[in-house]
N, C-alpha and C positions, 0 to 999 in steps of 0.2 A: 541644401536646412537641416541643421539638425530637429528631433522630434521636439515638441516642449514635455518639458517635466511634468511628472504625473499631478492628474486632476484631482479634483474635489470627490470624483467618484469609483475612481482607482485609489487614494489611498485610502478611505474611509469606508473600505467594505466591509461588509460584518459577518460576510459567507465564511461557515468554517474552511479553515487553513488544513490544506493537506499536504503534508512535506513527504511528495515519492521518491524512493530512493531505493538501494540495491544492502543487500546485506552486508556490516561490517561496513559500512561508510563515514565513522564515530557520529551516526545519528543518534545514539541514547544522547551524549554528551549534550547534541546539540538538543536533545529535546527536553534535558535537564534546566536548559538556559531559562521555557517557560516554565517549568514547573514551580518554579519562581513567585509565579503572579498567582497564587493558587486564588486568588481574591477577586479576579479579573478574566482570568481565562484558564478553561476546560481541555486538559490533553486529555486523552487517547491515545493510549498505546497500541501499537499493531494491530485492530480492531479486526483485520480480514484475513490475516493468518487462521482464524478461528473455525472460518469456512474452507479455507483452502485445503488445509491438513485433513482436518479432524469432520466435516459436515458431512451432510449426503451429498453435499452438490462439491464435494474435493476437486480440485484438479490436479492438488500431490499425488504421485505414487507411492510416496514414503513411506507411512503408514496403510496402506492397500491391506496388504497382510498380515494388519496387527490391529485385528478389532477390538482388543482390549486396551491398547494403547487408547487409541480413539474414547474408547469409552470413558478409561481416571483420565483424560486431559480435562473432560469436564464439558467440552463440545460437542462433544456427538452429536448434537441435531442445531447443530448451529448453522445457518445460511447467511447467505448475500444479505437477506430481505431482513433475517433479524438483528445480523450485524448494524441496519442501517437506520433501523428501531433504535437501535441503542443510544446510536447519533443523534437521534434524531427528540429523544428525551435527555439526553444530557446536555442539546444545546440549546434546551426547556428552560436552562436555571438562568438564562439570562445573559452567559460569559460568553466571550469570544471563547469558539471551540480552537481547538487546532491539536487535529491526525497525524501522526509520523507514521507513515508505514511503510513497507516493503513493499515494491510495485507491480512489482511479478507477480503477485496472491490476484490479480485482478488478468492473468492474463492464460490459458491453456499454455503448458512449455512445452520447451522444442518445436515452434513454430507453428501448434497446430492451430487450423482456423478455430475463431471463437465464436461462438454466441452464445444468447443473450443468458443468463441461469436462470433457472426457471421458475426460482424465485421472485423473479425481478420482469419477467416480462410481460410485456401488456396485453392484458386480460378482457376478451370481449363482454360485453353488457350485455342481461339475459332480451327477452323477445319482445320486443315493443320500445327499445330504444335505440330503433334508426343504426343499431352496429357500431353507434360508439362504444370508443375503450374509453380505459380509465388508465395509468400505471400504474402497477406493481407501489407497492408503499417507499418512497425515497426517502430522502432529509426531510420535505417539508410534509409528504403526505399524510397522508391517514394511515390511523397506529393500524386498524384493522377493516379487512376486506367483508359482503357482503354474502354472504351463502347464495347460489341460488336453486330452482328448482329445476328438474331435468337432468341431473348427473354432472351437472358444474360446478366448482367449487370456485370461491375470491379467494382471492391473496391469500391470508388468513381465514384456512375452514377450519372443521372443528378439531381443536384442540392439535392443531397443526398448522405448517404454510404448505401450501394447498391438500392440503386433508381434504376427503368427498365428502363431500353431499349427495343424499341420499341414496347410498351405498354404490356410487361409481371403483374403479375398478382400486385403486390407492387406498391402501390401511384408511382409520378413519383418525389414530392417534401417531399417525406419520408424516415426515415431510417426505414426498415425493418415493411412498415407497416403504418412506422406514415402519417395522413393526408392521405394515403392510403385505403386497404381494409382491413379486417380483417381477420384472419387467410390466407391470400397471400400466395405466395409464392417467396423467394430471393434465385435463380441461383439451380434452384432444389427442395430446404431445406423450410419447412412448419416453418412460421413465425408470431407472433400475432403482432397486430397494439395494440395501449396502449389505445385506446377505444372501444377494444373489450372487447368477457366473458372472453377472457384467459391470462394471466399472461406470463410475457414475456418471464422467464424460470422455466421449460428447456427447452432450446433453444433445433433446432429441427437439431445439427450439428455434425459433428464427436467429439469422446473422443479422446487423443491422452493418449497412457496406461501408464500408472503413472503415469499421471499431475495432481492434484489436483486443480490448478488452469483455469480458460478460456482461461490464455495467452499461446500460442506455446511457446514450446520449444527453438526454433530456435528464437526469440523476448526476451526472457528469458536472454539466453547467451551473449546478449546486453548490460548487464546491472551488475554493478561490487554492488551484497546486501553484504549487514552487517544488523544487529539485534539488535534490542533494548526491553530489558523486565522489568517489576517492578512484585514485589510481589503483588498477589491479593488484600491480605489484604489491602492496599491500591487503587493499582486503582480501583479495583471496587468500595466501599465508594465512589471516585471522581465520576469516571461514573453517579453513579446512583442520586448524588446531579446534578446533571445535568438536569434530567429528568423528577426532582418533582418542584411546588413551593419555594423560585420565580423565579429559573434561566429556567426552563422549558419553559414559555414566553419569554426570550431572544433563547435559543434554539431553540426552536421548535419542539423538540423531548417530547413529552407528557408523555410516557410511560416508562419504563424501558424492555429490553429487552438481558435478557440472552445470545442472541446466539450472541450480538452484544460484548461480552469479547475479543475475539477474538486468545486466548491460541490453542484450539484445534486448530485454522486456520496454525495460526505462527508454532506453530512444526510441520504440514503434509507438509508444504512447505519446513521448513528447511529439512528434511530430502529427499525431493523430489531433492532439489538442492545439497544434500551432495550425492546424491546416481549415478548424473547425473556428476559428476565431474564441476559442475555450482560453488561451494567454496570446499575449504578443498580439501586433510586431514589435510592438518599443520592447528592449531586453533593459532590465536595471543597471544601475549604473558601469554603463557600456555607453557614454557618448559615440563612443569609435563604431558604432551597430546602427546609431539609430541615423542614419543618414541616410537621405534621397527618399524618392518616393515611394517608396515600400511604407516610410508611416504612415501615406497618406489612404493606400487602400482597404483602412478600416479605424477605425476607434479600438484603443485600448484597453479592458476593462480593467486588464490584470495582467502587469508586465512578467514576462519572462523573465524569471527568478530561480537563475540553476549558483548554489552551494559550492564549489570545491574544500571536501574539507580538510585539505593540506592550506588551504588559503587561511581557513579558519583556525588553524591549529597555528600557524602563524602568524597573525593578526586577529583574532577574536573578536574585539572591542570595534570597531570600522567594519568588522565583515556582521559581527551580527546586528548593525547600525543599519549597516546597507540593508538587509534583510526585512528587518524591523520597515524601514519606511517604506520597500514598497510591498507587503502584505497590511501592509497600514495599523502597523501593534504601535506602541507608544515606548518608543530607548531609552533606556535608564542602563548606568554601569550597575546597578544591583545585581540586573540579570543574572551577571557571569559568577556572582556568587551564590552556595547553598552548604553552608556549615553549619546547620543548626542539627541540634536531635531530630527535628520536626521535620525538617528534607530530607534525612537521611530512612525517616522513616517510612512518609511515605514511597517514597524511591521504593523501596522495599515492595510497598505494596502491589505499585502501577508494574514492576518488572517481574513480581511474582513468576508469571508463568509462561514464562522463559527463562527459564532456569539454567544459569552458567555463560548466557552471552551477552549477558550486563555487569557484571561483577567490576567492572574494572569504572566503569559510568556509574555506577552505588556507590563505589569506596573514595569518590571525588568528594573536592569542597568545592570544586569554583571551575572554572574555565580561563587557563592564561595559556599567554602566549606561553612555546614551548623554546626549549634557551639555542637548541641547532634545527638550525633547518631541515628540512625531511634531505638525507641524503642523496648525492648523487652518487650511482653505482654504474658496471657496465651493465649486459645482461648475465655473461659471465659470469659474475660479481653474487650477481642474484641466483643463481644454480646453483653457485658454490654455500652458497649461505643456505637454501632451503632443503640438499645435499645432508647439508649438514646438523638440520632443527629434523629431519623426518627422513629420511634415511632416498634410498636411490627412484623409490618408483614412488611415497608421495611427492617429492620435487617435481618429475614427469608430470604428473598431474596438477600440478598448481602451475606448471611452466602452460601446460596445453591451455590451460582455462587462461592466464592471464595472456596469452598471445588470440585466445579465440574473442579477448572481449575488448580490449584494447582500443581496436578502432571505434569502437560506441563508444566509448568513452573520451575518445579523443574530439569524438563528433559533437559527444556534450558540454566539454570544456570548452567549445570556442563558445559558448556563452556564458561562460562564467559570472559571477561576478569579479571588479574588479578593483580594490581599495590599495 
């Protein structure tokens, strides 16, 4: 027996929508669809990259040896908590929040084990509270912690996340030791100053069993997750192009890092959300997958909703309509058009921090079906094309990354919406 259609609880969810994706999945064009609804939808563009690349809890090594770049980004003090606080503030405006972000910003790269980001870990209350704990500020959490005596600090200490109270080891104005002491301690956990010898990761914080991210489950369950993917044969060379001349001088990314492809991280996070019941078991717009006893094992609050970018480019209207139905947004053909000066200016403002990566989406005026379907090529034809464009060395890097990520892409593809 097929699963029943989405119930009102699923369709009418008001949780922030979190579209998790990997780089170069046409995700900014997808995001522009919902930026047309500024009166009812609050779009937040790739917020977790601030903490991942630049902040004191950064997981990426791309700017590890370039403190000037981190400071000039304007995000050198961004933590995973400050990003969530921003989302909380924007959610308070009464609009449905729509977040599009690169999923690997939540996971340590290169298969490293995850532990909770220091600013998000659970903090013991002071003496006399029977050992109760309260979460670091989540999407709907309190905006400021309370400083405790005897050297303990709440989530937001004096002038900074995990800032010290009463002179404990971290600097008063710092986040985990920024402007404070290298290898200080925050609430009993070792942390590293950004100017010290040691890198911020690994954190000396607890891990949640089975959770591949640095975000606790209790925070993740406050989002409505959906997923956007694209064939690595197209996403990988597109990303590589952003890391070589002439675009590298615009993007500030001067080398290609295969660990930023993002498919493995997206698959592991996807599977975690399924295991935890935060998505599924029902699959959006896929009656062929919604058969049998699995549908009876637990109620579906949020469907599994996976959009393949090439399906969207071939059939934009029905694909966007299926997505809207799954996440509980009203659909209108007007979503697919953004051709006013106000639309253009708003896109330029939103995409300013990732210069060079979103030029095509900024200059677009709508989402229309492409006139030619995705070309069918042999692997040899792809190699020849990449060699012609990027030379033998570049083609070899692209080939290696494509081959490394195809299995994860095909795994996620089996859940994709069909229209």
